[in-house]
Backbone as CSV, one residue per row, in Angstrom:
resi,resn,N_x,N_y,N_z,CA_x,CA_y,CA_z,C_x,C_y,C_z
1,MET,35.043,22.351,-48.068,34.193,21.786,-46.738,35.477,21.493,-45.562
2,ALA,36.567,21.603,-45.525,37.551,20.706,-44.910,37.725,22.518,-43.746
3,GLY,37.302,23.579,-44.895,38.083,24.910,-44.517,37.157,25.095,-43.134
4,LEU,35.718,24.933,-43.719,35.165,25.475,-43.042,34.291,24.628,-42.039
5,VAL,35.239,23.692,-41.464,34.859,23.134,-40.460,35.907,23.119,-39.868
6,GLU,37.429,23.187,-40.010,38.224,23.817,-38.968,37.889,25.084,-38.838
7,ARG,36.929,26.216,-39.715,37.092,27.681,-38.904,35.933,27.620,-38.106
8,LEU,35.080,26.444,-38.141,33.663,26.413,-37.034,34.397,25.918,-35.979
9,VAL,35.141,24.836,-35.930,36.126,24.118,-34.779,37.557,23.498,-34.987
10,PRO,38.046,24.681,-34.299,39.786,24.699,-34.724,40.392,24.300,-33.550
11,GLU,41.545,23.785,-33.926,42.306,22.489,-33.585,42.549,22.897,-32.035
12,GLU,42.428,23.868,-31.619,42.328,23.991,-30.157,41.017,23.473,-29.595
13,MET,39.581,24.085,-30.137,38.480,23.175,-30.060,38.562,21.908,-29.492
14,TRP,38.824,21.358,-30.664,38.573,19.796,-31.113,39.392,19.035,-30.352
15,ASP,40.409,19.427,-29.780,41.432,18.634,-28.686,41.418,18.949,-27.671
16,LEU,39.883,19.787,-27.347,39.238,20.162,-26.005,38.068,19.303,-25.578
17,PHE,37.332,18.944,-27.566,36.051,18.273,-27.390,36.302,16.728,-26.936
18,ARG,36.819,16.271,-27.515,37.805,14.946,-27.750,37.892,14.581,-25.967
19,ARG,38.416,14.942,-25.164,39.128,14.779,-23.794,37.503,14.712,-23.020
20,VAL,35.890,14.841,-23.528,34.931,14.964,-23.117,33.727,14.216,-23.719
21,VAL,34.126,14.282,-24.912,33.643,13.140,-25.785,33.278,11.692,-25.650
22,PRO,31.967,11.187,-24.989,31.739,9.624,-24.885,32.767,8.677,-26.505
23,PRO,33.407,7.954,-26.053,33.952,6.896,-27.062,33.273,6.332,-27.277
24,THR,33.250,5.961,-29.325,32.102,5.089,-29.524,33.027,3.732,-30.956
25,GLU,32.155,3.121,-30.752,32.692,2.081,-31.560,33.108,2.303,-32.798
26,VAL,33.928,1.971,-33.419,33.951,2.320,-35.021,34.100,1.256,-35.831
27,VAL,32.686,1.419,-36.774,32.142,0.841,-37.954,33.178,0.705,-39.390
28,ARG,33.346,-0.136,-39.353,34.026,-0.441,-40.543,33.046,-0.986,-41.932
29,PRO,33.598,-0.074,-43.223,32.667,-0.479,-44.047,32.599,-1.813,-44.918
30,GLN,33.554,-2.394,-44.732,34.335,-3.284,-44.806,33.593,-4.709,-44.379
31,ASP,33.679,-4.327,-42.524,32.413,-5.378,-41.949,31.201,-5.230,-42.568
32,GLY,30.150,-4.337,-43.559,28.874,-4.446,-43.477,28.180,-3.111,-43.174
33,GLY,28.937,-2.839,-42.279,28.051,-1.135,-41.744,28.644,-0.232,-42.811
34,LYS,27.759,1.202,-42.182,27.912,2.065,-43.347,29.397,2.830,-41.969
35,ARG,29.919,3.573,-42.631,31.017,4.571,-41.860,30.360,5.569,-41.229
36,ARG,30.909,5.693,-40.037,29.949,6.877,-38.812,30.619,7.907,-39.196
37,ALA,29.822,8.746,-39.014,30.163,9.595,-39.510,30.992,10.695,-38.502
38,ASP,32.044,11.692,-39.031,33.313,12.406,-38.134,32.907,13.030,-37.309
39,ASP,33.128,12.844,-36.054,32.470,13.596,-35.364,33.114,14.988,-35.172
40,ARG,34.152,15.404,-36.215,34.427,17.115,-35.880,33.092,18.054,-37.193
41,GLU,33.206,16.541,-38.221,32.124,17.303,-38.658,30.361,17.630,-38.464
42,VAL,30.473,16.528,-37.312,29.028,16.844,-36.782,28.828,18.118,-35.792
43,LEU,30.120,18.103,-35.272,30.210,18.833,-34.009,30.165,20.346,-34.726
44,ALA,30.697,20.556,-35.937,30.473,22.018,-36.976,29.514,22.226,-37.188
45,GLY,28.349,21.170,-37.940,27.297,21.570,-37.846,26.343,21.862,-36.759
46,ILE,26.908,21.136,-35.743,25.630,21.600,-34.564,26.614,23.101,-34.173
47,ILE,27.662,23.602,-34.342,27.713,24.875,-34.014,27.284,25.683,-35.171
48,PHE,27.151,25.444,-35.823,26.588,26.023,-37.507,24.803,26.366,-36.830
49,VAL,24.735,25.658,-36.564,22.652,25.417,-36.296,22.527,26.496,-35.247
50,ALA,23.885,26.484,-33.970,23.754,27.284,-32.885,24.106,28.563,-33.399
51,THR,24.731,29.153,-34.185,25.496,30.382,-34.343,24.275,30.998,-35.469
52,SER,24.264,30.444,-36.204,22.880,30.569,-37.526,21.974,30.732,-37.532
53,GLY,21.381,29.855,-36.045,19.547,30.140,-35.796,18.877,28.988,-36.803
54,CYS,19.430,28.246,-37.818,18.642,27.680,-38.638,17.948,26.489,-37.942
55,THR,17.342,25.474,-38.644,16.763,24.458,-38.407,16.996,23.699,-38.685
56,TRP,17.279,22.466,-37.398,18.043,21.487,-38.370,17.930,21.109,-39.891
57,ARG,16.750,20.999,-40.185,16.910,20.562,-41.743,17.100,21.685,-42.363
58,GLN,17.374,22.731,-42.144,18.279,23.913,-43.098,19.750,23.379,-42.974
59,LEU,19.947,22.872,-42.290,21.672,22.316,-42.326,21.751,21.828,-43.513
60,PRO,23.120,22.868,-44.044,23.443,22.825,-45.631,24.108,21.449,-45.465
61,PRO,23.965,20.317,-47.121,24.636,19.541,-46.783,26.888,19.174,-47.260
62,VAL,27.007,21.135,-46.893,28.307,20.705,-47.159,29.149,20.455,-46.341
63,PHE,28.482,20.108,-45.018,29.261,19.588,-43.617,29.966,18.192,-43.919
64,GLY,28.888,17.218,-44.855,29.047,15.977,-44.770,27.927,15.123,-44.530
65,PRO,27.329,14.741,-43.189,26.745,14.242,-42.611,25.101,14.857,-42.544
66,CYS,23.915,14.220,-42.591,23.111,14.699,-43.204,22.271,15.323,-41.235
67,TRP,21.360,16.041,-42.096,21.156,17.023,-40.923,20.670,15.940,-39.702
68,GLN,19.443,14.320,-40.154,19.166,13.423,-39.206,20.227,13.157,-38.219
69,THR,21.815,12.932,-38.782,22.855,12.415,-37.866,22.979,13.500,-37.191
70,VAL,23.549,14.678,-37.616,23.890,15.848,-37.130,23.031,15.928,-35.252
71,TYR,21.696,16.041,-35.944,20.516,15.776,-34.244,20.879,14.899,-33.994
72,ARG,21.032,13.511,-34.236,20.878,12.464,-33.754,22.005,12.825,-32.410
73,ARG,23.548,12.848,-33.327,24.380,12.884,-32.260,23.900,13.836,-31.301
74,PHE,23.788,15.262,-31.623,23.383,15.951,-30.975,22.609,15.784,-29.337
75,ALA,21.438,14.785,-29.841,20.504,14.491,-28.959,21.624,13.779,-27.717
76,GLN,22.272,12.817,-28.578,23.072,11.803,-27.431,24.248,12.332,-26.490
77,TRP,24.649,13.613,-27.557,25.816,14.700,-26.871,25.477,14.871,-25.914
78,SER,24.159,15.184,-25.720,22.990,16.473,-24.868,23.133,15.525,-23.668
79,ARG,22.268,14.104,-24.060,21.657,13.384,-22.774,23.344,12.536,-21.987
80,ALA,24.483,13.170,-22.764,25.598,12.537,-22.193,26.409,14.043,-21.425
81,ARG,25.463,14.814,-21.686,26.166,16.211,-21.238,27.458,16.467,-21.199
82,VAL,27.688,16.627,-22.328,29.073,16.907,-23.490,29.162,17.979,-23.180
83,TRP,28.334,19.303,-23.361,28.392,20.675,-23.689,28.811,21.291,-22.261
84,GLY,28.108,21.024,-21.206,28.280,21.036,-19.831,29.789,21.032,-19.324
85,ARG,30.369,19.522,-19.845,32.019,18.856,-19.601,32.376,19.779,-20.133
86,LEU,32.615,20.147,-21.980,33.388,20.615,-22.285,33.691,22.217,-21.222
87,HIS,32.328,22.931,-21.601,32.554,24.472,-20.584,33.668,24.245,-19.540
88,ARG,33.320,23.352,-18.953,33.918,22.963,-18.111,35.773,22.809,-18.056
89,VAL,36.050,22.169,-19.131,37.035,21.953,-20.008,37.835,23.325,-20.031
90,ILE,37.480,24.147,-20.600,38.152,25.149,-21.197,37.739,26.232,-19.742
91,LEU,36.939,26.359,-19.010,37.229,26.853,-17.722,38.510,26.774,-16.743
92,ASP,38.354,25.163,-16.930,40.178,25.044,-16.847,41.145,25.390,-16.591
93,GLU,40.858,25.417,-18.120,42.202,26.136,-18.909,42.450,27.849,-18.264
94,LEU,41.147,28.106,-18.726,41.326,29.923,-18.442,41.629,29.566,-16.941
95,GLY,41.282,29.112,-15.975,41.964,29.397,-14.243,43.041,28.832,-14.200
96,ALA,43.585,27.787,-15.072,45.439,27.575,-14.810,46.260,28.374,-15.830
97,ARG,45.840,29.258,-16.580,46.643,30.393,-16.845,46.253,31.976,-16.526
98,GLY,45.350,31.347,-15.447,45.253,33.265,-14.075,43.861,34.259,-15.636
99,GLU,43.089,33.453,-16.197,42.267,33.975,-17.024,40.788,34.398,-16.434
100,LEU,40.529,34.040,-15.016,39.737,33.880,-14.538,39.835,35.001,-13.228
101,ASP,38.979,35.929,-13.103,39.052,36.703,-11.812,37.769,36.727,-11.113
102,TRP,37.903,36.102,-10.218,36.931,35.536,-9.219,36.479,36.841,-7.955
103,SER,37.471,37.675,-8.009,37.091,39.150,-6.967,35.210,39.362,-7.191
104,ARG,34.945,39.768,-8.165,33.749,40.404,-8.392,32.845,39.330,-9.299
105,CYS,31.958,38.471,-8.914,31.351,38.115,-9.870,30.012,38.798,-10.240
106,ALA,29.088,38.698,-10.924,27.828,38.971,-11.326,26.636,38.323,-11.591
107,ILE,25.333,37.609,-11.522,24.476,37.125,-11.373,22.716,38.182,-11.832
108,ASP,22.550,37.188,-13.129,21.431,38.056,-13.899,20.514,37.142,-14.730
109,SER,20.036,37.559,-15.559,19.063,36.409,-16.455,18.435,37.183,-17.402
110,VAL,17.917,36.366,-18.353,17.622,36.690,-19.585,16.469,36.422,-20.287
111,SER,15.329,36.772,-20.462,13.694,36.173,-20.667,14.227,35.637,-22.032
112,ILE,13.312,34.782,-22.974,13.093,34.971,-24.247,11.784,34.003,-24.668
113,ARG,11.137,34.206,-25.852,9.909,33.709,-25.874,10.008,32.128,-26.083
114,ALA,9.066,31.392,-25.874,9.359,29.377,-26.315,8.119,29.788,-26.864
115,ALA,8.148,28.331,-27.149,7.005,27.142,-28.063,6.482,26.803,-26.664
116,LYS,6.133,25.532,-26.670,5.708,24.304,-25.630,6.749,23.826,-25.403
117,GLY,6.457,23.499,-24.291,7.860,22.042,-23.642,8.053,22.557,-22.193
118,LEU,8.312,21.837,-21.650,8.783,21.812,-20.197,9.881,23.258,-19.657
119,LEU,10.001,23.632,-18.637,10.308,24.696,-18.316,10.170,25.898,-19.083
120,THR,8.326,25.564,-19.087,8.186,27.414,-20.204,6.961,27.773,-18.910
121,GLY,6.896,28.922,-19.198,5.704,29.640,-18.458,5.513,30.684,-18.925
122,PRO,4.766,31.802,-18.432,4.122,32.812,-18.572,5.504,34.169,-18.375
123,ASN,5.884,34.832,-19.460,6.578,35.617,-19.199,6.119,37.184,-18.648
124,PRO,6.406,37.531,-17.480,5.510,38.669,-16.686,6.118,40.364,-17.584
125,THR,7.354,40.104,-17.966,7.773,41.317,-18.794,7.238,41.363,-20.257
126,ASP,6.567,40.127,-20.751,6.287,40.111,-22.138,4.632,39.745,-22.227
127,ARG,3.488,40.169,-21.967,2.434,40.687,-21.430,2.227,38.754,-21.615
128,GLY,2.700,38.282,-20.396,2.127,37.270,-20.061,2.226,35.632,-21.121
129,LYS,3.378,36.383,-22.371,3.468,35.225,-23.975,4.508,34.123,-22.817
130,ASN,4.356,32.869,-23.310,5.011,31.883,-22.657,6.739,31.882,-23.102
131,GLY,6.998,31.668,-22.413,9.226,32.179,-22.501,9.603,31.146,-21.107
132,SER,11.037,31.473,-21.439,11.808,30.105,-20.364,12.748,31.880,-20.818
133,LYS,13.626,31.248,-19.156,14.814,31.826,-18.820,16.348,31.566,-18.826
134,ILE,17.175,32.161,-19.299,18.548,31.978,-19.004,19.318,32.818,-17.700
135,HIS,19.327,31.959,-16.881,20.386,32.617,-15.068,21.696,32.338,-15.310
136,LEU,22.453,32.987,-15.587,24.187,33.296,-15.494,24.840,33.944,-14.221
137,ILE,25.966,33.259,-13.839,27.164,33.871,-13.013,28.325,33.911,-13.913
138,THR,29.029,35.538,-13.661,30.282,35.079,-14.526,31.379,36.073,-14.087
139,ASP,32.326,35.721,-14.442,33.802,36.612,-13.620,33.259,37.512,-13.653
140,ARG,34.566,38.502,-13.354,35.052,39.921,-13.422,34.902,40.578,-14.380
141,ASN,35.292,39.301,-15.738,35.353,40.123,-17.023,34.519,38.936,-17.864
142,GLY,33.025,38.861,-17.363,32.314,38.391,-17.952,31.942,37.140,-18.623
143,LEU,32.815,35.565,-18.086,33.265,34.797,-18.710,32.408,34.290,-17.723
144,PRO,31.321,33.369,-18.354,30.322,32.364,-17.679,30.999,31.414,-16.909
145,LEU,30.243,31.316,-15.419,31.221,30.135,-14.754,29.929,29.466,-14.551
146,SER,28.296,29.737,-14.091,27.522,29.081,-14.217,26.526,29.134,-15.048
147,LEU,25.416,28.339,-15.701,24.472,28.839,-16.349,23.254,27.747,-15.820
148,GLY,22.327,28.209,-16.110,20.507,27.141,-15.608,19.719,27.722,-16.649
149,ILE,18.329,27.082,-16.922,17.137,27.301,-17.587,16.013,27.409,-16.500
150,SER,15.344,28.507,-16.552,13.988,27.935,-16.133,12.703,28.125,-16.878
151,ALA,11.554,28.163,-16.280,10.382,28.724,-17.123,10.666,30.589,-16.713
152,ALA,9.966,31.122,-17.772,10.103,32.564,-17.755,9.480,33.439,-16.151
153,ASN,8.192,32.487,-15.658,7.540,33.327,-14.367,8.352,32.734,-13.345
154,LEU,9.559,31.879,-12.980,10.532,32.195,-12.194,10.857,33.570,-11.202
155,HIS,10.772,33.665,-10.691,11.577,34.756,-9.536,13.069,34.445,-9.717
156,ASP,13.934,35.456,-10.254,15.368,35.642,-9.913,15.856,35.069,-8.860
157,SER,15.106,35.563,-8.216,15.884,35.282,-6.473,16.202,33.209,-6.244
158,GLN,14.988,32.815,-6.957,15.391,31.298,-7.099,16.719,30.900,-7.252
159,ALA,16.932,31.331,-8.592,18.103,30.753,-9.323,19.419,30.858,-8.492
160,LEU,19.681,31.650,-7.429,20.536,31.558,-6.916,21.434,30.911,-6.656
161,LYS,21.078,30.609,-5.520,21.435,28.934,-4.674,21.975,27.815,-5.726
162,PRO,21.274,27.836,-6.486,21.559,26.720,-7.817,22.546,26.997,-8.190
163,LEU,22.729,28.175,-8.835,23.836,29.073,-9.651,25.094,28.850,-8.943
164,ILE,25.120,29.425,-7.595,26.677,29.311,-6.824,26.675,27.656,-6.634
165,CYS,25.850,26.823,-6.401,26.161,25.790,-6.162,26.429,25.083,-7.135
166,GLY,26.398,25.414,-8.534,26.302,25.093,-9.755,27.745,25.741,-10.196
167,ILE,28.800,26.025,-9.749,29.398,26.732,-10.100,31.230,25.374,-10.135
168,PRO,31.478,24.703,-10.844,32.508,23.810,-10.849,33.772,24.388,-10.119
169,PRO,34.259,23.043,-9.814,36.071,23.723,-8.976,36.741,23.719,-10.272
170,VAL,37.394,25.056,-10.192,38.238,25.437,-11.687,39.751,25.678,-10.830
171,ARG,40.141,25.120,-11.840,41.650,24.906,-12.183,42.240,26.468,-11.391
172,SER,43.380,27.179,-10.750,43.919,28.362,-10.476,45.278,27.846,-11.036
173,ARG,45.768,29.183,-10.930,47.236,29.129,-11.549,48.235,28.469,-10.415
174,ARG,48.020,29.159,-9.150,48.362,28.512,-8.197,47.728,27.877,-6.956
175,GLY,47.484,27.231,-6.262,46.992,26.254,-5.193,45.636,25.188,-5.722
176,PRO,44.838,25.524,-4.586,43.592,24.675,-4.715,43.085,24.777,-5.981
177,ARG,41.367,23.886,-6.796,40.938,24.601,-7.629,39.588,25.403,-6.801
178,ARG,38.886,26.471,-7.231,38.714,27.467,-6.595,36.652,27.520,-7.170
179,ARG,35.547,28.031,-6.570,34.270,27.752,-7.219,33.543,28.385,-6.027
180,LYS,33.887,30.049,-5.898,33.360,30.712,-4.595,33.806,31.849,-5.543
181,PRO,32.982,32.710,-5.645,33.241,34.294,-6.094,33.897,35.063,-4.550
182,ASP,34.458,35.791,-4.747,34.754,36.816,-3.292,33.226,37.600,-3.182
183,LYS,33.564,38.224,-4.039,31.744,39.464,-3.946,31.036,38.987,-5.230
184,LEU,29.579,39.176,-4.976,28.885,38.812,-5.580,27.903,39.726,-6.164
185,HIS,27.740,40.622,-7.551,27.065,41.553,-7.557,25.753,41.489,-8.138
186,ALA,24.484,41.929,-7.192,23.409,41.269,-7.808,22.315,42.804,-8.149
187,ASP,21.359,42.658,-9.061,20.521,43.805,-8.831,19.251,43.587,-7.587
188,LYS,18.246,44.624,-7.931,17.247,44.422,-6.615,16.359,43.067,-7.066
189,GLY,16.119,42.602,-7.537,15.583,41.027,-7.963,15.868,40.334,-7.137
190,TYR,17.517,40.216,-6.702,17.948,39.060,-5.603,18.102,39.941,-4.080
191,ASP,17.531,41.381,-3.900,17.762,41.323,-2.466,16.815,40.835,-1.401
192,TYR,17.106,40.054,-1.174,16.331,38.942,0.407,17.103,39.293,1.433
193,ALA,16.648,38.932,2.315,17.748,38.949,4.061,18.010,37.323,3.822
194,HIS,17.500,36.510,3.732,17.587,35.122,3.957,19.132,34.759,2.350
195,LEU,18.764,35.401,1.643,19.798,35.227,0.407,21.125,35.621,0.586
196,ARG,21.449,37.107,1.378,22.167,38.395,2.382,23.093,36.822,2.813
197,ARG,22.462,36.600,3.782,22.651,35.410,4.906,23.207,34.534,4.886
198,TRP,22.694,33.485,3.331,23.567,32.465,2.622,24.625,32.673,2.153
199,LEU,24.825,33.399,1.924,26.315,34.242,0.929,26.927,34.252,1.774
200,ARG,26.573,35.038,3.013,27.777,35.491,4.086,27.911,33.807,4.798
201,GLU,27.546,33.483,5.150,27.666,31.607,5.328,28.872,31.034,4.633
202,ARG,28.984,31.275,3.184,29.689,30.652,2.622,30.695,31.622,2.324
203,ASN,31.030,32.476,2.994,31.864,33.441,2.902,31.982,34.544,1.402
204,ILE,30.716,34.148,0.716,30.184,35.622,-0.035,29.927,36.873,0.233
205,THR,30.777,37.354,-0.162,30.528,39.401,0.320,29.252,39.316,-0.586
206,PRO,28.127,39.625,-0.400,26.386,40.380,-1.363,26.989,41.587,-1.112
207,ARG,26.659,41.719,-2.665,27.006,43.654,-2.897,25.518,43.676,-4.458
208,ILE,24.117,43.194,-3.259,23.126,43.644,-3.807,22.008,44.859,-3.745
209,ALA,21.845,45.710,-4.460,21.240,46.469,-4.774,19.902,46.491,-3.966
210,ARG,19.957,47.314,-2.863,18.454,47.251,-2.124,17.493,47.649,-2.467
211,LYS,15.975,48.031,-2.313,14.890,48.071,-2.887,14.438,49.028,-1.942
212,GLY,13.879,50.168,-3.172,13.889,51.380,-2.006,15.112,52.586,-1.442
213,THR,16.541,52.105,-1.422,17.017,52.865,-0.618,18.618,52.781,-1.662
214,GLU,18.842,52.353,-2.649,19.861,52.080,-3.502,19.486,52.473,-5.035
215,SER,20.311,53.319,-5.513,20.219,53.484,-7.099,20.721,51.943,-7.411
216,SER,20.197,51.825,-9.320,20.087,50.778,-9.519,21.442,50.855,-10.509
217,ASN,22.032,52.212,-10.223,22.607,52.387,-11.407,24.361,52.630,-10.406
218,ARG,24.141,52.832,-9.299,25.354,52.375,-8.367,25.776,51.489,-8.322
219,LEU,25.953,50.118,-8.453,26.715,48.768,-9.218,26.803,48.767,-10.101
220,GLY,26.249,49.447,-11.137,26.083,49.374,-12.701,27.781,49.336,-12.933
221,ARG,28.292,49.792,-12.319,30.001,49.193,-12.977,30.564,48.192,-13.233
222,HIS,29.750,47.471,-12.412,30.122,46.050,-11.437,29.025,45.301,-12.662
223,ARG,28.518,45.520,-12.392,27.165,44.574,-13.209,27.464,44.474,-14.395
224,TRP,27.738,45.868,-15.447,27.570,45.710,-16.625,28.345,44.816,-17.450
225,VAL,28.968,43.966,-17.172,29.974,42.488,-17.325,28.873,41.241,-17.884
226,VAL,28.110,41.279,-16.584,26.786,39.956,-17.088,26.198,40.498,-18.028
227,GLU,25.825,42.135,-18.245,24.641,42.535,-19.299,25.412,42.127,-20.852
228,ARG,26.773,42.840,-20.550,27.599,41.926,-22.043,27.334,40.910,-22.204
229,THR,27.665,39.674,-20.917,27.947,38.543,-21.477,26.031,37.948,-22.242
230,VAL,24.834,38.265,-21.962,24.182,38.175,-22.163,23.952,39.027,-23.648
231,SER,24.299,40.057,-23.916,24.557,39.747,-25.215,25.385,38.901,-26.279
232,TRP,26.406,38.365,-25.794,27.629,37.528,-26.036,26.390,36.252,-26.510
233,LEU,25.909,36.157,-25.445,25.213,34.426,-25.577,23.457,34.941,-26.990
234,ALA,23.522,35.884,-27.380,22.120,36.066,-28.318,23.349,36.125,-29.273
235,GLY,24.681,36.342,-29.783,25.615,35.756,-30.478,25.174,34.533,-31.048
236,CYS,24.606,33.564,-30.348,24.571,32.483,-31.068,22.816,32.427,-30.783
237,ARG,22.118,32.858,-32.398,20.779,32.737,-33.121,19.773,31.756,-32.453
238,ARG,20.431,30.554,-32.397,19.493,29.854,-31.820,18.547,29.935,-30.459
239,LEU,19.527,31.076,-29.847,18.783,31.290,-28.500,18.027,32.263,-28.241
240,HIS,17.927,33.132,-29.689,16.709,34.710,-29.762,15.834,33.853,-29.723
241,ARG,15.224,33.076,-29.758,13.874,32.243,-28.933,14.069,30.665,-29.098
242,ARG,13.210,30.281,-28.066,13.518,28.535,-27.646,12.429,27.772,-28.507
243,TYR,13.324,26.876,-29.229,12.425,25.970,-30.096,12.020,24.545,-29.755
244,GLU,13.601,24.581,-28.789,13.058,23.156,-28.736,12.307,22.598,-27.698
245,ARG,11.113,21.883,-27.505,10.655,21.133,-26.190,10.902,20.549,-25.586
246,LYS,12.117,19.591,-26.113,12.541,19.111,-24.579,14.032,20.410,-23.791
247,PRO,13.984,20.634,-22.396,14.461,21.723,-21.694,16.081,21.086,-22.353
248,GLU,16.629,19.682,-21.680,17.713,19.404,-21.758,18.420,19.993,-23.253
249,HIS,17.654,20.398,-24.914,18.239,20.520,-25.876,18.361,21.695,-25.814
250,PHE,17.359,22.870,-25.026,17.464,24.072,-24.853,18.459,24.554,-24.105
251,LEU,18.723,23.642,-22.990,20.128,23.750,-21.832,21.399,23.727,-22.630
252,ALA,21.392,22.477,-23.567,22.711,22.277,-24.456,23.156,23.492,-25.292
253,PHE,22.149,23.780,-26.041,22.422,25.240,-26.290,23.297,25.947,-25.655
254,VAL,22.690,26.697,-24.494,23.231,27.601,-23.939,24.694,27.287,-23.720
255,GLY,24.893,25.754,-23.208,26.159,25.288,-22.556,26.934,25.532,-24.150
256,VAL,26.785,25.893,-25.725,27.278,25.521,-26.209,27.866,26.894,-26.774
257,ALA,27.209,27.719,-26.178,27.084,29.291,-26.524,28.188,29.303,-25.408
258,ALA,27.946,29.137,-24.088,28.917,29.476,-23.218,30.038,28.974,-23.507
259,ALA,30.929,27.485,-24.001,31.597,27.216,-24.159,32.552,28.148,-25.363
260,LEU,31.673,28.296,-26.696,32.164,29.474,-27.414,32.468,30.508,-27.223
261,ILE,31.687,31.491,-25.770,32.668,32.158,-25.356,33.599,31.773,-24.340
262,SER,33.750,30.969,-23.974,35.325,30.519,-23.008,36.255,30.538,-24.134
263,HIS,35.793,29.616,-24.938,36.699,29.184,-26.106,37.651,30.593,-26.180
264,ARG,36.932,31.301,-26.773,36.975,32.915,-27.706,37.833,33.532,-26.685
265,ARG,38.409,33.559,-25.146,39.053,33.997,-24.515,40.572,33.340,-24.578
266,LEU,40.215,31.850,-24.726,41.151,31.267,-24.151,42.433,31.089,-25.177
267,THR,41.652,31.962,-26.979,42.468,31.387,-27.926,42.836,33.187,-28.150
268,HIS,42.853,33.943,-27.703,43.078,35.501,-27.713,43.842,36.253,-26.513
């Protein structure tokens, strides 16, 4: 079991996680309480659920804590926004090493089917079936910088401003922290004059395909990285379909996936 936990939560990831997880009171068995489940074992269980796509009840007992404990801790950490904080800490490490390329960022979204819950809606690309969207901005290498979720019927263009504003101030190898790309690449779904104007006001050069005048393939050599990141997100099978009724839990799994993608770059 120890080997499985260490494989899912390597030492580098565990060190970063301990920096963002809220402190907890330790209950000693000799004081009459039950020993608290180890955070690293619980984290390994959460990552297993995220990557395998299994339900909480299907979590193998080999991890140690029961599935109820793992789910309860997942809910607590989600309320404390641990997953977003973990992603930011990893981005800081990448930025300090000069691994982030802000010269050309890209924005896109992906729709997935969903059960009932908040932030779901009829998906116009899936015969009106209920779904949700994952919105994301990546750097030039495809590393996720900002993520969000919405109902599937929200137009992509409405997510641009919140995603840009949601990019955290990230450390740089030299100079101050950074949170704005030099250029932002997007497809025709973002082709609106007010968005171009808004980006220019923030010294971000819009590179958005124009409806009816530009081929969608022209900017493909720069936008393909965000499509690749979408496929990386699919590596977390829990994101193949939204089962979480609570949007904060769905967003938590998106945050787990983003942290795993970014950490992979950190260790290679």
